C-alpha positions as CSV (number, residue, x, y, z in Angstrom):
1,X,109.5,45.7,56.7
2,X,108.8,43.7,53.5
3,X,112.1,42.4,52.2
4,X,113.2,40.3,49.3
5,X,116.8,38.9,49.4
6,X,117.9,41.7,51.7
7,X,116.2,44.4,49.6
8,X,113.1,46.2,50.6
9,X,110.2,46.0,48.2
10,X,110.6,49.7,47.4
11,X,114.2,49.2,46.6
12,X,113.5,46.2,44.4
13,X,110.8,48.0,42.4
14,X,113.0,51.0,41.8
15,X,116.2,49.1,41.4
16,X,115.2,45.7,40.1
17,X,117.2,46.1,36.9
18,X,120.3,46.8,39.0
19,X,119.8,44.4,41.9
20,X,119.1,41.3,39.9
21,X,122.6,40.1,40.5
22,X,121.9,40.0,44.2
23,X,118.5,38.4,43.7
24,X,119.1,36.3,40.7
25,X,119.2,36.9,37.0
26,X,116.6,39.1,35.4
27,X,114.2,37.5,33.0
28,X,113.9,38.9,29.5
29,X,110.5,40.2,30.7
30,X,112.3,42.7,32.9
31,X,112.6,45.0,29.9
32,X,108.8,45.1,29.6
33,X,108.5,47.1,32.8
34,X,109.6,50.2,31.0
35,X,106.1,50.5,29.6
36,X,104.7,51.1,33.1
37,X,107.0,54.1,33.8
38,X,104.7,56.5,31.9
39,X,101.8,55.8,34.2
40,X,101.0,58.5,36.8
41,X,99.5,58.0,40.2
42,X,96.1,59.3,38.9
43,X,96.1,56.9,36.0
44,X,97.0,54.0,38.4
45,X,94.2,55.1,40.7
46,X,91.7,55.1,37.8
47,X,92.9,51.6,36.7
48,X,92.4,50.4,40.3
49,X,88.9,51.9,40.4
50,X,88.1,50.3,37.1
51,X,89.4,46.8,37.9
52,X,88.7,46.5,41.6
53,X,85.6,48.5,42.1
54,X,83.6,48.8,38.8
55,X,84.3,45.4,37.4
56,X,85.2,43.6,40.7
57,X,86.9,40.7,38.9
58,X,89.6,38.7,40.5
59,X,91.3,38.0,37.1
60,X,92.0,40.2,34.1
61,X,91.6,38.6,30.7
62,X,93.6,39.6,27.7
63,X,90.8,41.7,26.2
64,X,90.1,43.6,29.4
65,X,93.8,44.2,29.9
66,X,94.1,45.6,26.4
67,X,91.0,47.8,27.0
68,X,92.3,49.3,30.3
69,X,96.0,49.4,29.6
70,X,96.6,49.0,25.9
71,X,95.0,52.4,25.2
72,X,98.0,54.1,26.7
73,X,100.6,51.9,24.9
74,X,99.9,48.8,22.8
75,X,103.3,47.4,24.0
76,X,101.7,47.0,27.4
77,X,100.5,43.6,26.2
78,X,104.1,42.4,26.8
79,X,103.6,43.1,30.5
80,X,100.4,41.0,30.4
81,X,102.3,38.1,28.7
82,X,105.0,38.3,31.4
83,X,102.4,38.1,34.2
84,X,100.5,35.3,32.4
85,X,102.7,32.6,33.7
86,X,100.5,29.7,32.7
87,X,99.5,31.2,29.3
88,X,95.8,30.8,30.0
89,X,95.0,34.3,28.9
90,X,94.2,35.4,32.4
91,X,96.2,37.3,35.1
92,X,95.4,37.9,38.7
93,X,94.0,41.4,39.1
94,X,96.2,42.1,42.2
95,X,99.3,41.1,40.3
96,X,98.4,43.5,37.5
97,X,97.7,46.4,39.9
98,X,100.7,45.8,42.1
99,X,103.0,45.6,39.1
100,X,101.6,48.8,37.7
101,X,101.8,50.6,41.1
102,X,105.4,49.5,41.8
103,X,106.8,50.5,38.4
104,X,104.7,53.6,37.6
105,X,106.4,57.0,37.7
106,X,104.7,58.2,41.0
107,X,106.8,59.0,44.0
108,X,107.0,56.4,46.8
109,X,104.6,58.2,49.1
110,X,101.9,58.1,46.4
111,X,102.7,54.4,45.6
112,X,102.2,53.5,49.2
113,X,98.8,55.1,49.2
114,X,97.9,53.3,46.0
115,X,99.0,49.9,47.4
116,X,97.1,50.6,50.6
117,X,93.9,51.4,48.8
118,X,94.2,48.5,46.4
119,X,94.4,46.0,49.3
120,X,91.9,47.7,51.6
121,X,89.1,45.4,50.5
122,X,86.2,47.0,52.5
123,X,87.3,50.6,52.0
124,X,87.4,51.3,55.7
125,X,90.8,52.9,55.7
126,X,92.6,50.0,57.4
127,X,94.4,46.8,56.4
128,X,94.0,43.5,58.3
129,X,96.5,40.7,58.5
130,X,95.0,38.8,55.7
131,X,95.0,41.8,53.4
132,X,98.6,42.7,54.1
133,X,99.5,39.0,53.8
134,X,97.9,38.8,50.4
135,X,99.8,42.0,49.3
136,X,103.1,40.4,50.4
137,X,102.4,37.2,48.7
138,X,101.4,39.0,45.4
139,X,104.5,41.1,45.6
140,X,106.6,38.0,45.9
141,X,104.9,36.4,42.9
142,X,105.3,39.7,40.8
143,X,109.0,40.0,41.6
144,X,109.5,36.4,40.6
145,X,107.9,37.0,37.2
146,X,110.7,39.5,36.4
147,X,113.8,38.0,38.2
148,X,115.1,34.6,38.9
149,X,114.6,33.9,42.6
150,X,117.1,31.9,44.7
151,X,116.0,28.5,46.0
152,X,113.7,28.8,49.0
153,X,113.1,32.5,48.4
154,X,109.5,32.1,47.4
155,X,108.5,30.5,50.6
156,X,105.8,32.5,52.5
157,X,107.1,31.8,56.0
158,X,109.5,34.7,56.1
159,X,106.9,37.0,54.6
160,X,104.4,35.9,57.3
161,X,106.9,36.9,60.0
162,X,107.3,40.3,58.3
163,X,103.6,40.8,58.0
164,X,103.1,39.7,61.6
165,X,105.5,42.4,62.7
166,X,103.0,45.0,61.5
167,X,100.3,43.7,63.8
168,X,102.2,42.3,66.8
169,X,102.2,38.7,67.9
170,X,98.4,38.4,67.8
171,X,97.9,39.1,64.1
172,X,94.8,40.9,65.1
173,X,93.9,44.5,64.8
174,X,94.0,46.9,61.9
175,X,96.7,48.9,60.3
176,X,96.0,52.4,59.2
177,X,97.7,54.0,56.2
178,X,100.2,55.8,58.3
179,X,101.1,52.6,60.1
180,X,101.4,50.8,56.8
181,X,103.8,53.4,55.4
182,X,105.9,53.2,58.6
183,X,106.0,49.4,58.4
184,X,106.7,49.4,54.7
185,X,109.7,51.6,55.0
């Protein structure tokens, strides 16, 4: 199970405004997540298709973000600004899609499917250790953009252990969507 400070990722995404006391203080950017709540699973899926499959870029620049997300609500640019930690006008595509997925209005079952498909790089219906590890690392970075993290909390070691648990000691094999959902919860 993917955990952050004793909270599962699903709990953090849904309750981040309430659990920041346990994790650390919320950033002022936390309020910007409200703009994502209007997004449905179908809209998130379309955004994934646009950014991951049609454009295939590893980063989203300000203009592309505005084109894909600003059409729904111009205030979405605040989310871009929150994710653009180094203020270079570019944001990691996976950070954008993971943030959108976690805070959209879809039920958790649909969010899990969206996350799975986002990180299933070769579209074979399975995740490998590296793909799940990337998802965990991106999730940690995203949560850190919106909440102060305790010292040592952003280390990847504990996440690697959690990700390894999905595959067993060998870190080999493949994780189907059902296994991912079971591991995630």
